All heavy atoms as TSV, in Angstrom:
chain	resi	resn	atom	element	x	y	z
A	1	MET	N	N	12.633	-16.562	-10.520
A	1	MET	CA	C	11.345	-17.126	-10.622
A	1	MET	C	C	10.825	-17.885	-9.373
A	1	MET	O	O	9.700	-17.754	-8.926
A	1	MET	CB	C	11.180	-18.028	-11.807
A	1	MET	CG	C	9.779	-18.538	-11.893
A	1	MET	SD	S	9.365	-19.310	-13.587
A	1	MET	CE	C	10.322	-20.802	-13.612
A	2	ASP	N	N	11.782	-18.507	-8.688
A	2	ASP	CA	C	11.553	-19.251	-7.401
A	2	ASP	C	C	10.943	-18.352	-6.403
A	2	ASP	O	O	9.996	-18.627	-5.647
A	2	ASP	CB	C	12.654	-20.026	-6.950
A	2	ASP	CG	C	13.081	-21.247	-7.930
A	2	ASP	OD1	O	12.271	-21.575	-8.680
A	2	ASP	OD2	O	14.154	-21.632	-7.688
A	3	ASP	N	N	11.546	-17.207	-6.249
A	3	ASP	CA	C	11.160	-16.219	-5.136
A	3	ASP	C	C	9.725	-15.702	-5.456
A	3	ASP	O	O	8.944	-15.667	-4.619
A	3	ASP	CB	C	12.045	-14.941	-5.153
A	3	ASP	CG	C	13.411	-15.374	-4.529
A	3	ASP	OD1	O	13.552	-16.366	-3.868
A	3	ASP	OD2	O	14.367	-14.635	-4.810
A	4	ASP	N	N	9.420	-15.443	-6.743
A	4	ASP	CA	C	8.081	-14.933	-7.090
A	4	ASP	C	C	7.063	-15.998	-6.829
A	4	ASP	O	O	5.930	-15.845	-6.362
A	4	ASP	CB	C	7.992	-14.546	-8.578
A	4	ASP	CG	C	8.719	-13.224	-8.882
A	4	ASP	OD1	O	9.081	-12.466	-7.826
A	4	ASP	OD2	O	8.979	-12.933	-10.040
A	5	ALA	N	N	7.431	-17.298	-7.162
A	5	ALA	CA	C	6.445	-18.345	-6.963
A	5	ALA	C	C	6.217	-18.526	-5.400
A	5	ALA	O	O	5.037	-18.762	-5.057
A	5	ALA	CB	C	7.030	-19.677	-7.537
A	6	ARG	N	N	7.253	-18.453	-4.590
A	6	ARG	CA	C	7.003	-18.547	-3.204
A	6	ARG	C	C	6.172	-17.392	-2.632
A	6	ARG	O	O	5.257	-17.603	-1.776
A	6	ARG	CB	C	8.436	-18.555	-2.438
A	6	ARG	CG	C	8.996	-19.916	-2.328
A	6	ARG	CD	C	10.234	-19.971	-1.413
A	6	ARG	NE	N	11.358	-19.339	-1.898
A	6	ARG	CZ	C	12.209	-19.786	-2.886
A	6	ARG	NH1	N	11.947	-21.041	-3.300
A	6	ARG	NH2	N	13.208	-19.175	-3.224
A	7	GLU	N	N	6.501	-16.180	-3.111
A	7	GLU	CA	C	5.718	-14.991	-2.683
A	7	GLU	C	C	4.287	-15.121	-3.035
A	7	GLU	O	O	3.289	-14.957	-2.331
A	7	GLU	CB	C	6.204	-13.716	-3.380
A	7	GLU	CG	C	5.474	-12.477	-2.853
A	7	GLU	CD	C	6.137	-11.225	-3.195
A	7	GLU	OE1	O	7.320	-11.247	-3.762
A	7	GLU	OE2	O	5.543	-10.188	-3.170
A	8	PHE	N	N	4.066	-15.657	-4.297
A	8	PHE	CA	C	2.587	-15.958	-4.693
A	8	PHE	C	C	1.916	-16.921	-3.861
A	8	PHE	O	O	0.778	-16.810	-3.378
A	8	PHE	CB	C	2.607	-16.395	-6.182
A	8	PHE	CG	C	1.204	-16.741	-6.677
A	8	PHE	CD1	C	0.404	-15.778	-7.203
A	8	PHE	CD2	C	0.733	-18.066	-6.562
A	8	PHE	CE1	C	-0.894	-16.058	-7.633
A	8	PHE	CE2	C	-0.531	-18.319	-6.947
A	8	PHE	CZ	C	-1.347	-17.393	-7.548
A	9	GLY	N	N	2.641	-18.062	-3.402
A	9	GLY	CA	C	2.148	-18.980	-2.575
A	9	GLY	C	C	1.780	-18.513	-1.279
A	9	GLY	O	O	0.755	-18.741	-0.629
A	10	GLN	N	N	2.545	-17.518	-0.698
A	10	GLN	CA	C	2.280	-16.920	0.600
A	10	GLN	C	C	0.985	-16.122	0.546
A	10	GLN	O	O	0.165	-16.190	1.446
A	10	GLN	CB	C	3.411	-15.988	1.019
A	10	GLN	CG	C	4.692	-16.723	1.528
A	10	GLN	CD	C	4.529	-17.524	2.726
A	10	GLN	OE1	O	3.619	-17.219	3.490
A	10	GLN	NE2	N	5.221	-18.541	2.948
A	11	HIS	N	N	0.828	-15.351	-0.401
A	11	HIS	CA	C	-0.364	-14.549	-0.684
A	11	HIS	C	C	-1.558	-15.397	-0.801
A	11	HIS	O	O	-2.589	-15.276	-0.176
A	11	HIS	CB	C	-0.342	-13.624	-1.937
A	11	HIS	CG	C	0.641	-12.473	-1.721
A	11	HIS	ND1	N	0.420	-11.487	-0.873
A	11	HIS	CD2	C	1.789	-12.113	-2.353
A	11	HIS	CE1	C	1.390	-10.586	-0.887
A	11	HIS	NE2	N	2.256	-11.024	-1.827
A	12	PHE	N	N	-1.338	-16.495	-1.554
A	12	PHE	CA	C	-2.463	-17.404	-1.795
A	12	PHE	C	C	-2.848	-18.208	-0.514
A	12	PHE	O	O	-4.090	-18.300	-0.171
A	12	PHE	CB	C	-2.143	-18.424	-2.861
A	12	PHE	CG	C	-3.220	-19.395	-3.266
A	12	PHE	CD1	C	-4.205	-18.958	-4.142
A	12	PHE	CD2	C	-3.226	-20.665	-2.813
A	12	PHE	CE1	C	-5.283	-19.782	-4.469
A	12	PHE	CE2	C	-4.280	-21.539	-3.215
A	12	PHE	CZ	C	-5.239	-21.090	-3.961
A	13	LYS	N	N	-1.928	-18.625	0.282
A	13	LYS	CA	C	-2.185	-19.411	1.477
A	13	LYS	C	C	-2.717	-18.486	2.586
A	13	LYS	O	O	-3.671	-18.877	3.327
A	13	LYS	CB	C	-0.837	-20.072	1.981
A	13	LYS	CG	C	-0.514	-21.220	1.308
A	13	LYS	CD	C	0.675	-21.902	2.011
A	13	LYS	CE	C	1.854	-22.093	1.174
A	13	LYS	NZ	N	3.044	-22.589	1.668
A	14	GLN	N	N	-2.200	-17.246	2.716
A	14	GLN	CA	C	-2.575	-16.423	3.890
A	14	GLN	C	C	-3.774	-15.523	3.498
A	14	GLN	O	O	-4.401	-14.935	4.471
A	14	GLN	CB	C	-1.407	-15.583	4.264
A	14	GLN	CG	C	-0.304	-16.384	4.746
A	14	GLN	CD	C	0.966	-15.563	5.122
A	14	GLN	OE1	O	1.076	-14.452	4.684
A	14	GLN	NE2	N	1.820	-16.170	5.860
A	15	GLY	N	N	-4.184	-15.490	2.341
A	15	GLY	CA	C	-5.445	-14.755	2.006
A	15	GLY	C	C	-5.183	-13.218	1.797
A	15	GLY	O	O	-4.061	-12.791	1.838
A	16	GLY	N	N	-6.310	-12.541	1.704
A	16	GLY	CA	C	-6.305	-11.135	1.289
A	16	GLY	C	C	-5.668	-10.232	2.389
A	16	GLY	O	O	-5.201	-9.180	2.128
A	17	TRP	N	N	-5.621	-10.688	3.641
A	17	TRP	CA	C	-5.208	-9.841	4.679
A	17	TRP	C	C	-3.632	-9.390	4.483
A	17	TRP	O	O	-3.322	-8.261	4.859
A	17	TRP	CB	C	-5.320	-10.433	6.093
A	17	TRP	CG	C	-4.259	-11.615	6.328
A	17	TRP	CD1	C	-4.383	-13.012	6.094
A	17	TRP	CD2	C	-2.881	-11.487	6.799
A	17	TRP	NE1	N	-3.258	-13.618	6.411
A	17	TRP	CE2	C	-2.349	-12.672	6.795
A	17	TRP	CE3	C	-2.203	-10.372	7.188
A	17	TRP	CZ2	C	-0.978	-12.909	7.289
A	17	TRP	CZ3	C	-0.881	-10.578	7.583
A	17	TRP	CH2	C	-0.288	-11.819	7.653
A	18	ARG	N	N	-2.884	-10.257	3.865
A	18	ARG	CA	C	-1.451	-9.924	3.640
A	18	ARG	C	C	-1.376	-8.753	2.642
A	18	ARG	O	O	-0.582	-7.836	2.842
A	18	ARG	CB	C	-0.794	-11.211	3.056
A	18	ARG	CG	C	0.692	-11.042	3.045
A	18	ARG	CD	C	1.285	-12.383	2.967
A	18	ARG	NE	N	2.738	-12.317	3.295
A	18	ARG	CZ	C	3.732	-12.474	2.502
A	18	ARG	NH1	N	3.396	-12.737	1.178
A	18	ARG	NH2	N	4.960	-12.448	2.806
A	19	LEU	N	N	-2.250	-8.768	1.591
A	19	LEU	CA	C	-2.204	-7.554	0.671
A	19	LEU	C	C	-2.791	-6.314	1.474
A	19	LEU	O	O	-2.256	-5.183	1.246
A	19	LEU	CB	C	-2.987	-7.805	-0.572
A	19	LEU	CG	C	-2.502	-9.061	-1.320
A	19	LEU	CD1	C	-3.560	-9.277	-2.581
A	19	LEU	CD2	C	-1.192	-8.722	-1.896
A	20	GLY	N	N	-3.739	-6.510	2.198
A	20	GLY	CA	C	-4.292	-5.389	3.048
A	20	GLY	C	C	-3.292	-4.780	3.919
A	20	GLY	O	O	-3.159	-3.564	4.166
A	21	LEU	N	N	-2.326	-5.653	4.560
A	21	LEU	CA	C	-1.327	-5.233	5.384
A	21	LEU	C	C	-0.342	-4.213	4.598
A	21	LEU	O	O	0.046	-3.123	5.131
A	21	LEU	CB	C	-0.492	-6.328	5.894
A	21	LEU	CG	C	0.795	-6.007	6.724
A	21	LEU	CD1	C	0.416	-5.287	7.955
A	21	LEU	CD2	C	1.562	-7.320	6.974
A	22	LEU	N	N	-0.066	-4.656	3.356
A	22	LEU	CA	C	0.813	-3.760	2.571
A	22	LEU	C	C	0.210	-2.389	2.332
A	22	LEU	O	O	0.862	-1.344	2.418
A	22	LEU	CB	C	1.166	-4.401	1.237
A	22	LEU	CG	C	2.026	-5.718	1.328
A	22	LEU	CD1	C	2.019	-6.428	-0.037
A	22	LEU	CD2	C	3.418	-5.494	1.916
A	23	VAL	N	N	-1.103	-2.406	2.093
A	23	VAL	CA	C	-1.774	-1.194	1.799
A	23	VAL	C	C	-1.785	-0.333	3.126
A	23	VAL	O	O	-1.470	0.865	3.130
A	23	VAL	CB	C	-3.224	-1.381	1.336
A	23	VAL	CG1	C	-3.969	-0.089	1.267
A	23	VAL	CG2	C	-3.250	-2.052	-0.024
A	24	ALA	N	N	-2.076	-0.948	4.249
A	24	ALA	CA	C	-2.158	-0.253	5.558
A	24	ALA	C	C	-0.826	0.395	5.881
A	24	ALA	O	O	-0.891	1.396	6.515
A	24	ALA	CB	C	-2.705	-1.198	6.615
A	25	ARG	N	N	0.163	-0.366	5.542
A	25	ARG	CA	C	1.562	0.182	6.007
A	25	ARG	C	C	1.971	1.260	5.132
A	25	ARG	O	O	2.921	2.121	5.414
A	25	ARG	CB	C	2.549	-0.960	5.942
A	25	ARG	CG	C	2.440	-1.950	6.993
A	25	ARG	CD	C	3.701	-2.932	7.080
A	25	ARG	NE	N	4.343	-3.134	5.802
A	25	ARG	CZ	C	5.091	-4.234	5.638
A	25	ARG	NH1	N	5.207	-5.035	6.622
A	25	ARG	NH2	N	5.685	-4.442	4.551
A	26	ASN	N	N	1.452	1.519	3.968
A	26	ASN	CA	C	1.946	2.363	2.955
A	26	ASN	C	C	1.022	3.547	2.467
A	26	ASN	O	O	1.591	4.438	1.844
A	26	ASN	CB	C	2.447	1.585	1.686
A	26	ASN	CG	C	3.626	0.749	2.072
A	26	ASN	OD1	O	4.772	1.283	2.282
A	26	ASN	ND2	N	3.420	-0.495	2.123
A	27	VAL	N	N	-0.243	3.417	2.827
A	27	VAL	CA	C	-1.183	4.351	2.354
A	27	VAL	C	C	-1.717	5.267	3.533
A	27	VAL	O	O	-2.122	4.685	4.541
A	27	VAL	CB	C	-2.339	3.618	1.669
A	27	VAL	CG1	C	-3.506	4.588	1.321
A	27	VAL	CG2	C	-1.938	2.860	0.422
A	28	GLU	N	N	-1.732	6.515	3.251
A	28	GLU	CA	C	-2.164	7.550	4.292
A	28	GLU	C	C	-3.706	7.480	4.344
A	28	GLU	O	O	-4.379	7.465	3.279
A	28	GLU	CB	C	-1.723	8.883	3.748
A	28	GLU	CG	C	-2.069	10.037	4.773
A	28	GLU	CD	C	-1.307	9.842	6.090
A	28	GLU	OE1	O	-0.097	9.780	6.041
A	28	GLU	OE2	O	-2.080	9.840	7.117
A	29	HIS	N	N	-4.279	7.490	5.556
A	29	HIS	CA	C	-5.681	7.522	5.656
A	29	HIS	C	C	-6.145	8.766	5.045
A	29	HIS	O	O	-5.713	9.836	5.330
A	29	HIS	CB	C	-5.969	7.435	7.208
A	29	HIS	CG	C	-7.434	7.511	7.477
A	29	HIS	ND1	N	-8.257	6.520	7.090
A	29	HIS	CD2	C	-8.215	8.487	7.988
A	29	HIS	CE1	C	-9.606	6.927	7.474
A	29	HIS	NE2	N	-9.452	8.165	7.961
A	30	GLY	N	N	-7.219	8.670	4.143
A	30	GLY	CA	C	-7.701	9.764	3.491
A	30	GLY	C	C	-8.727	10.637	4.253
A	30	GLY	O	O	-9.309	10.146	5.157
A	31	GLY	N	N	-8.788	11.754	3.860
A	31	GLY	CA	C	-9.743	12.772	4.493
A	31	GLY	C	C	-10.915	12.863	3.494
A	31	GLY	O	O	-11.145	11.874	2.833
A	32	ALA	N	N	-11.530	14.106	3.453
A	32	ALA	CA	C	-12.583	14.248	2.493
A	32	ALA	C	C	-12.047	14.085	0.989
A	32	ALA	O	O	-11.011	14.528	0.703
A	32	ALA	CB	C	-13.023	15.706	2.624
A	33	GLY	N	N	-12.772	13.188	0.245
A	33	GLY	CA	C	-12.424	12.992	-1.081
A	33	GLY	C	C	-11.259	11.968	-1.174
A	33	GLY	O	O	-10.737	11.889	-2.222
A	34	GLY	N	N	-11.004	11.253	-0.087
A	34	GLY	CA	C	-9.969	10.308	-0.136
A	34	GLY	C	C	-8.531	10.906	-0.226
A	34	GLY	O	O	-7.506	10.055	-0.376
A	35	ARG	N	N	-8.378	12.093	-0.026
A	35	ARG	CA	C	-7.006	12.661	-0.019
A	35	ARG	C	C	-6.462	12.695	1.288
A	35	ARG	O	O	-7.173	13.023	2.333
A	35	ARG	CB	C	-7.082	14.148	-0.596
A	35	ARG	CG	C	-7.527	14.213	-1.993
A	35	ARG	CD	C	-7.413	15.687	-2.522
A	35	ARG	NE	N	-7.884	15.702	-3.880
A	35	ARG	CZ	C	-8.712	16.435	-4.325
A	35	ARG	NH1	N	-9.275	17.419	-3.534
A	35	ARG	NH2	N	-9.096	16.503	-5.706
A	36	PRO	N	N	-5.131	12.519	1.453
A	36	PRO	CA	C	-4.435	12.577	2.684
A	36	PRO	C	C	-4.490	13.975	3.271
A	36	PRO	O	O	-4.390	14.924	2.405
A	36	PRO	CB	C	-3.025	12.040	2.465
A	36	PRO	CG	C	-2.840	11.950	1.003
A	36	PRO	CD	C	-4.245	12.061	0.397
A	37	ALA	N	N	-4.493	14.103	4.490
A	37	ALA	CA	C	-4.374	15.448	5.147
A	37	ALA	C	C	-3.139	16.126	4.719
A	37	ALA	O	O	-2.110	15.467	4.556
A	37	ALA	CB	C	-4.456	15.389	6.576
A	38	GLU	N	N	-3.158	17.479	4.530
A	38	GLU	CA	C	-2.037	18.146	3.966
A	38	GLU	C	C	-0.812	18.195	4.948
A	38	GLU	O	O	0.337	18.060	4.400
A	38	GLU	CB	C	-2.325	19.604	3.785
A	38	GLU	CG	C	-3.271	19.829	2.531
A	38	GLU	CD	C	-3.520	21.268	2.305
A	38	GLU	OE1	O	-2.660	22.093	2.630
A	38	GLU	OE2	O	-4.605	21.528	1.838
A	39	ASN	N	N	-0.984	17.888	6.233
A	39	ASN	CA	C	0.048	17.906	7.167
A	39	ASN	C	C	0.723	16.554	7.316
A	39	ASN	O	O	1.687	16.376	8.028
A	39	ASN	CB	C	-0.264	18.476	8.410
A	39	ASN	CG	C	-1.386	17.660	9.186
A	39	ASN	OD1	O	-1.938	16.811	8.444
A	39	ASN	ND2	N	-1.560	17.935	10.450
A	40	ARG	N	N	0.210	15.565	6.606
A	40	ARG	CA	C	0.760	14.127	6.762
A	40	ARG	C	C	1.056	13.681	5.333
A	40	ARG	O	O	0.162	13.266	4.616
A	40	ARG	CB	C	-0.262	13.296	7.423
A	40	ARG	CG	C	-0.458	13.764	8.852
A	40	ARG	CD	C	-1.387	12.819	9.566
A	40	ARG	NE	N	-0.774	11.513	9.827
A	40	ARG	CZ	C	-1.429	10.429	10.185
A	40	ARG	NH1	N	-2.684	10.417	10.244
A	40	ARG	NH2	N	-0.799	9.270	10.410
A	41	SER	N	N	2.345	13.556	5.016
A	41	SER	CA	C	2.688	13.180	3.695
A	41	SER	C	C	4.117	12.699	3.698
A	41	SER	O	O	4.792	12.697	4.673
A	41	SER	CB	C	2.426	14.286	2.645
A	41	SER	OG	O	3.375	15.218	2.846
A	42	LEU	N	N	4.632	12.225	2.479
A	42	LEU	CA	C	6.033	12.006	2.365
A	42	LEU	C	C	6.930	13.174	2.676
A	42	LEU	O	O	8.070	12.989	3.293
A	42	LEU	CB	C	6.324	11.569	0.889
A	42	LEU	CG	C	5.895	10.137	0.484
A	42	LEU	CD1	C	6.149	9.937	-1.023
A	42	LEU	CD2	C	6.509	9.070	1.276
A	43	GLU	N	N	6.496	14.328	2.506
A	43	GLU	CA	C	7.347	15.551	2.808
A	43	GLU	C	C	7.551	15.689	4.251
A	43	GLU	O	O	8.648	16.104	4.659
A	43	GLU	CB	C	6.618	16.883	2.309
A	43	GLU	CG	C	6.683	16.906	0.792
A	43	GLU	CD	C	5.647	16.051	0.090
A	43	GLU	OE1	O	4.603	15.817	0.687
A	43	GLU	OE2	O	5.841	15.629	-1.031
A	44	ASN	N	N	6.751	15.219	5.153
A	44	ASN	CA	C	6.920	15.340	6.547
A	44	ASN	C	C	7.429	14.078	7.219
A	44	ASN	O	O	7.493	14.043	8.462
A	44	ASN	CB	C	5.631	15.972	7.243
A	44	ASN	CG	C	4.592	14.880	7.447
A	44	ASN	OD1	O	4.822	13.749	7.092
A	44	ASN	ND2	N	3.456	15.258	8.005
A	45	GLY	N	N	7.687	13.116	6.428
A	45	GLY	CA	C	8.428	11.979	6.955
A	45	GLY	C	C	7.486	10.865	7.420
A	45	GLY	O	O	7.849	9.725	7.959
A	46	SER	N	N	6.173	10.846	7.068
A	46	SER	CA	C	5.202	9.789	7.441
A	46	SER	C	C	5.588	8.528	6.576
A	46	SER	O	O	5.385	7.442	7.100
A	46	SER	CB	C	3.818	10.140	7.297
A	46	SER	OG	O	3.490	10.268	5.877
A	47	GLY	N	N	6.210	8.691	5.452
A	47	GLY	CA	C	6.548	7.691	4.614
A	47	GLY	C	C	5.306	7.042	3.828
A	47	GLY	O	O	5.485	5.976	3.104
A	48	LYS	N	N	4.213	7.651	3.957
A	48	LYS	CA	C	2.854	7.006	3.360
A	48	LYS	C	C	2.511	7.922	2.134
A	48	LYS	O	O	2.897	9.144	2.076
A	48	LYS	CB	C	1.839	6.864	4.348
A	48	LYS	CG	C	2.121	5.936	5.469
A	48	LYS	CD	C	0.904	5.722	6.316
A	48	LYS	CE	C	1.168	4.660	7.280
A	48	LYS	NZ	N	-0.044	4.269	8.052
A	49	VAL	N	N	1.817	7.396	1.245
A	49	VAL	CA	C	1.401	8.053	0.068
A	49	VAL	C	C	-0.231	7.837	-0.030
A	49	VAL	O	O	-0.786	7.117	0.749
A	49	VAL	CB	C	1.997	7.479	-1.192
A	49	VAL	CG1	C	3.532	7.657	-1.209
A	49	VAL	CG2	C	1.658	6.011	-1.341
A	50	SER	N	N	-0.783	8.583	-0.929
A	50	SER	CA	C	-2.235	8.535	-1.145
A	50	SER	C	C	-2.491	7.212	-1.833
A	50	SER	O	O	-1.675	6.518	-2.335
A	50	SER	CB	C	-2.714	9.565	-2.035
A	50	SER	OG	O	-2.252	9.414	-3.356
A	51	MET	N	N	-3.748	6.727	-1.715
A	51	MET	CA	C	-4.286	5.515	-2.378
A	51	MET	C	C	-4.011	5.513	-3.836
A	51	MET	O	O	-3.468	4.514	-4.418
A	51	MET	CB	C	-5.695	5.282	-2.065
A	51	MET	CG	C	-6.272	3.983	-2.690
A	51	MET	SD	S	-5.744	2.574	-1.888
A	51	MET	CE	C	-6.750	2.530	-0.321
A	52	SER	N	N	-4.232	6.639	-4.601
A	52	SER	CA	C	-3.955	6.742	-5.943
A	52	SER	C	C	-2.514	6.625	-6.295
A	52	SER	O	O	-2.137	5.924	-7.288
A	52	SER	CB	C	-4.645	8.003	-6.602
A	52	SER	OG	O	-4.030	9.149	-6.009
A	53	GLN	N	N	-1.646	7.234	-5.531
A	53	GLN	CA	C	-0.125	7.021	-5.685
A	53	GLN	C	C	0.243	5.653	-5.544
A	53	GLN	O	O	1.058	5.142	-6.299
A	53	GLN	CB	C	0.608	7.998	-4.745
A	53	GLN	CG	C	0.488	9.478	-5.158
A	53	GLN	CD	C	1.198	10.309	-4.071
A	53	GLN	OE1	O	0.790	10.216	-2.875
A	53	GLN	NE2	N	2.133	10.968	-4.442
A	54	PHE	N	N	-0.185	5.021	-4.529
A	54	PHE	CA	C	0.088	3.604	-4.249
A	54	PHE	C	C	-0.402	2.657	-5.465
A	54	PHE	O	O	0.394	1.872	-5.918
A	54	PHE	CB	C	-0.618	3.064	-2.858
A	54	PHE	CG	C	-0.110	1.794	-2.475
A	54	PHE	CD1	C	1.128	1.647	-1.849
A	54	PHE	CD2	C	-0.842	0.676	-2.614
A	54	PHE	CE1	C	1.638	0.318	-1.375
A	54	PHE	CE2	C	-0.526	-0.538	-2.149
A	54	PHE	CZ	C	0.692	-0.681	-1.604
A	55	ALA	N	N	-1.577	2.994	-6.028
A	55	ALA	CA	C	-2.066	2.236	-7.032
A	55	ALA	C	C	-1.254	2.444	-8.293
A	55	ALA	O	O	-0.909	1.471	-9.081
A	55	ALA	CB	C	-3.592	2.593	-7.353
A	56	ASP	N	N	-0.807	3.693	-8.502
A	56	ASP	CA	C	0.121	3.921	-9.717
A	56	ASP	C	C	1.397	3.207	-9.514
A	56	ASP	O	O	1.883	2.620	-10.450
A	56	ASP	CB	C	0.295	5.473	-9.782
A	56	ASP	CG	C	-0.750	6.273	-10.299
A	56	ASP	OD1	O	-1.713	5.636	-10.894
A	56	ASP	OD2	O	-0.815	7.453	-10.035
A	57	LEU	N	N	1.910	3.138	-8.372
A	57	LEU	CA	C	3.149	2.418	-8.098
A	57	LEU	C	C	3.112	0.973	-8.255
A	57	LEU	O	O	3.980	0.154	-8.639
A	57	LEU	CB	C	3.733	2.754	-6.746
A	57	LEU	CG	C	4.206	4.145	-6.497
A	57	LEU	CD1	C	4.476	4.453	-4.912
A	57	LEU	CD2	C	5.480	4.468	-7.264
A	58	ALA	N	N	1.918	0.356	-7.934
A	58	ALA	CA	C	1.580	-1.052	-8.085
A	58	ALA	C	C	1.385	-1.534	-9.395
A	58	ALA	O	O	1.473	-2.747	-9.655
A	58	ALA	CB	C	0.389	-1.405	-7.128
A	59	ARG	N	N	1.145	-0.683	-10.316
A	59	ARG	CA	C	0.776	-1.128	-11.774
A	59	ARG	C	C	2.116	-1.641	-12.345
A	59	ARG	O	O	3.110	-0.986	-12.234
A	59	ARG	CB	C	0.287	0.058	-12.535
A	59	ARG	CG	C	-1.120	0.428	-12.172
A	59	ARG	CD	C	-1.718	1.379	-13.127
A	59	ARG	NE	N	-3.091	1.694	-12.639
A	59	ARG	CZ	C	-3.426	2.964	-12.391
A	59	ARG	NH1	N	-2.625	3.977	-12.503
A	59	ARG	NH2	N	-4.700	3.188	-11.881
A	60	PRO	N	N	1.940	-2.672	-13.054
A	60	PRO	CA	C	3.135	-3.231	-13.743
A	60	PRO	C	C	3.613	-2.378	-14.950
A	60	PRO	O	O	2.983	-1.666	-15.479
A	60	PRO	CB	C	2.714	-4.594	-14.230
A	60	PRO	CG	C	1.221	-4.729	-14.243
A	60	PRO	CD	C	0.732	-3.525	-13.290
């Protein structure tokens, strides 16, 4: 619980940019319709996922 409380405090103190950083590091820039380009995905090693996949993973 202490770790979670500290993490919450960091997000609260530093503002929304910290959450934006997590999205930017993990979400592939979308093309038309918000979908990632076919040649850039987890399969080719970019390590990024679509916004919808990221949202699904973020759900508790």
